[in-house]
Wavefront OBJ file of the C-alpha trace (Angstrom):
o trace
v -24.290 -75.014 -26.366
v -27.189 -74.596 -23.971
v -28.979 -71.562 -22.847
v -28.398 -69.445 -19.743
v -31.001 -68.482 -17.081
v -30.632 -66.225 -14.208
v -32.506 -66.545 -10.955
v -32.154 -63.054 -9.597
v -32.313 -64.588 -6.181
v -31.699 -61.144 -4.519
v -34.879 -59.818 -5.936
v -36.984 -62.794 -5.940
v -36.573 -64.998 -2.965
v -38.208 -68.073 -4.670
v -37.340 -69.255 -8.072
v -38.592 -72.367 -9.880
v -36.607 -74.065 -12.530
v -37.818 -76.684 -14.954
v -34.986 -77.955 -17.142
v -36.074 -78.521 -20.888
v -34.384 -81.907 -21.155
v -35.456 -84.916 -23.167
v -37.137 -86.031 -19.970
v -38.879 -82.777 -19.394
v -41.413 -83.717 -16.933
v -39.026 -85.748 -14.663
v -37.167 -82.958 -12.872
v -38.139 -79.627 -11.194
v -36.562 -77.535 -8.402
v -36.763 -74.372 -6.408
v -34.032 -72.343 -4.937
v -35.639 -71.177 -1.656
v -34.375 -68.327 0.510
v -36.639 -67.839 3.688
v -36.454 -65.431 6.489
v -36.461 -66.750 10.037
v -39.499 -68.204 11.653
v -41.175 -68.985 8.319
v -43.573 -71.910 8.072
v -44.805 -73.718 5.115
v -48.122 -75.369 6.203
v -48.828 -79.019 5.826
v -49.503 -80.156 2.277
v -49.411 -83.370 0.330
v -47.220 -84.895 -2.465
v -47.640 -88.048 -4.402
v -45.412 -90.210 -6.642
v -42.273 -88.078 -6.330
v -38.809 -88.274 -4.969
v -38.153 -84.963 -3.246
v -35.016 -83.743 -1.518
v -34.303 -80.634 0.498
v -30.573 -79.889 0.000
v -29.492 -77.295 2.572
v -27.199 -74.507 1.439
v -27.230 -72.409 4.491
v -29.241 -72.313 7.781
v -31.717 -74.979 8.915
v -34.873 -76.514 7.642
v -37.296 -78.472 9.882
v -39.314 -81.252 8.229
v -42.445 -82.739 10.021
v -44.525 -85.364 8.141
v -47.350 -87.952 8.745
v -44.911 -90.812 9.053
v -43.788 -89.439 12.339
v -40.559 -87.779 11.227
v -39.525 -84.474 12.803
v -35.971 -83.576 11.878
v -33.985 -80.370 11.354
v -31.335 -80.372 8.571
v -28.449 -77.976 8.306
v -25.627 -77.423 5.853
v -24.173 -80.699 4.452
v -27.418 -82.517 5.338
v -30.145 -83.685 2.993
v -33.782 -84.616 3.656
v -35.065 -87.179 1.100
v -38.458 -88.596 0.924
v -40.211 -90.863 -1.543
v -43.922 -89.609 -1.484
v -45.386 -92.934 -3.018
v -49.253 -93.065 -2.564
v -48.936 -89.762 -0.419
v -46.957 -88.118 2.170
v -48.228 -85.015 4.114
v -45.544 -82.864 5.304
v -44.712 -79.206 6.531
v -41.527 -77.211 6.523
v -40.336 -74.416 8.734
v -37.326 -72.333 9.692
v -37.280 -72.164 13.473
v -34.102 -70.318 13.902
v -33.096 -66.684 14.195
v -31.260 -66.867 10.918
v -32.361 -67.021 7.234
v -32.066 -70.369 5.549
v -31.497 -71.320 2.035
v -32.103 -74.757 0.417
v -32.741 -76.403 -2.923
v -35.917 -78.405 -3.125
v -35.826 -80.964 -6.034
v -38.761 -82.978 -7.302
v -38.073 -86.113 -9.378
v -40.814 -88.109 -11.050
v -40.292 -91.846 -11.637
v -39.470 -92.957 -15.180
v -41.614 -96.067 -14.878
v -44.618 -97.305 -12.829
v -43.439 -97.853 -9.335
v -44.655 -100.915 -7.622
v -43.555 -99.848 -4.192
v -46.002 -97.124 -3.354
v -45.151 -96.993 0.496
v -43.792 -93.513 1.392
v -40.561 -93.217 3.354
v -38.211 -90.531 4.696
v -34.455 -90.474 4.745
v -32.103 -88.148 6.642
v -28.525 -87.891 5.075
v -25.374 -86.422 6.269
v -22.785 -85.920 3.602
v -19.290 -84.712 2.849
v -19.342 -81.154 1.181
v -17.149 -82.438 -1.612
v -18.560 -82.486 -5.125
v -20.062 -85.989 -5.626
v -23.221 -87.818 -6.585
v -26.015 -87.721 -3.994
v -26.211 -91.147 -2.102
v -29.868 -91.621 -3.004
v -31.463 -94.523 -5.086
v -34.007 -92.518 -7.141
v -37.250 -94.047 -8.608
v -36.107 -92.480 -11.917
v -33.093 -94.416 -13.302
v -32.377 -91.650 -15.852
v -31.554 -89.097 -13.174
v -28.319 -88.613 -11.378
v -27.622 -85.540 -9.155
v -24.185 -84.319 -8.162
v -23.756 -81.538 -5.570
v -21.189 -80.046 -3.357
v -18.128 -77.776 -3.553
v -16.631 -77.953 -6.933
v -12.826 -77.159 -6.598
v -11.445 -78.770 -9.683
v -12.165 -78.829 -13.361
v -14.893 -81.256 -14.489
v -16.171 -82.771 -17.749
v -20.009 -83.285 -17.595
v -22.110 -85.920 -19.147
v -24.236 -84.928 -22.180
v -27.704 -83.571 -21.317
v -26.609 -81.922 -17.964
v -28.208 -79.103 -16.044
v -25.704 -77.038 -14.052
v -26.873 -74.626 -11.333
v -24.459 -72.476 -9.483
v -25.593 -72.004 -5.809
v -22.502 -69.864 -4.612
v -19.314 -68.645 -6.266
v -18.711 -68.839 -9.876
v -17.437 -70.993 -12.605
v -16.795 -71.067 -16.371
v -18.862 -73.542 -18.517
v -17.508 -73.689 -22.041
v -16.138 -70.083 -21.974
v -19.479 -68.814 -20.326
v -19.155 -67.194 -16.876
v -21.826 -68.505 -14.398
v -22.312 -66.640 -11.071
v -24.387 -67.471 -8.007
v -27.992 -68.017 -9.179
v -27.000 -68.835 -12.831
v -27.873 -71.983 -14.512
v -27.223 -73.643 -17.964
v -28.545 -76.638 -19.763
v -25.987 -78.324 -22.050
v -26.697 -81.018 -24.718
v -23.041 -82.104 -25.080
v -20.151 -82.833 -22.687
v -19.253 -79.502 -21.188
v -15.978 -78.414 -19.388
v -16.486 -76.626 -16.063
v -13.768 -74.617 -14.508
v -14.469 -73.289 -10.929
v -13.376 -69.865 -10.140
v -12.259 -70.395 -6.593
v -14.846 -72.233 -4.494
v -17.939 -72.887 -6.469
v -21.210 -74.707 -5.011
l 1 2 3 4 5 6 7 8 9 10 11 12 13 14 15 16 17 18 19 20 21 22 23 24 25 26 27 28 29 30 31 32 33 34 35 36 37 38 39 40 41 42 43 44 45 46 47 48 49 50 51 52 53 54 55 56 57 58 59 60 61 62 63 64 65 66 67 68 69 70 71 72 73 74 75 76 77 78 79 80 81 82 83 84 85 86 87 88 89 90 91 92 93 94 95 96 97 98 99 100 101 102 103 104 105 106 107 108 109 110 111 112 113 114 115 116 117 118 119 120 121 122 123 124 125 126 127 128 129 130 131 132 133 134 135 136 137 138 139 140 141 142 143 144 145 146 147 148 149 150 151 152 153 154 155 156 157 158 159 160 161 162 163 164 165 166 167 168 169 170 171 172 173 174 175 176 177 178 179 180 181 182 183 184 185 186 187 188 189 190 191 192
């Protein structure tokens, strides 16, 4: 079995997760809930794949490459930081937003150091994200899970909304579990 963590998103609007997998430094993410008109000032990242996966509301991304895009639900902002990308994020709407920001370190030295940005529209169904990561050991699945699923070994499961049962352990919105074996997931209604 794995271990269970709880984000307590209602009490803490920002929670950072660092799964304790065999590839410990490769993956980290934050579940961010921001009130309206919040701005995260310009800052730099290097040598990371980063995505903003929208759960609700909108997130505006502006960077030094000339990109200025607003993503909503079922849209992803992906950028490879390479030798450096400066960006800022904001919620310009009158409604709160919630998004998952995921950082992935490459598993090898990357020759292509040129940063780029990618805006992705996707179907809400549970499926692999259509991104070629610089880390070949990472695969991220996301979306609405509406049928039973058998995971790969060494999986990290985060429930954004709804609930599910993972190997007889109930997970609700904000819960996460890391498993070191194939786990059986049963959604309880609609689970994201």
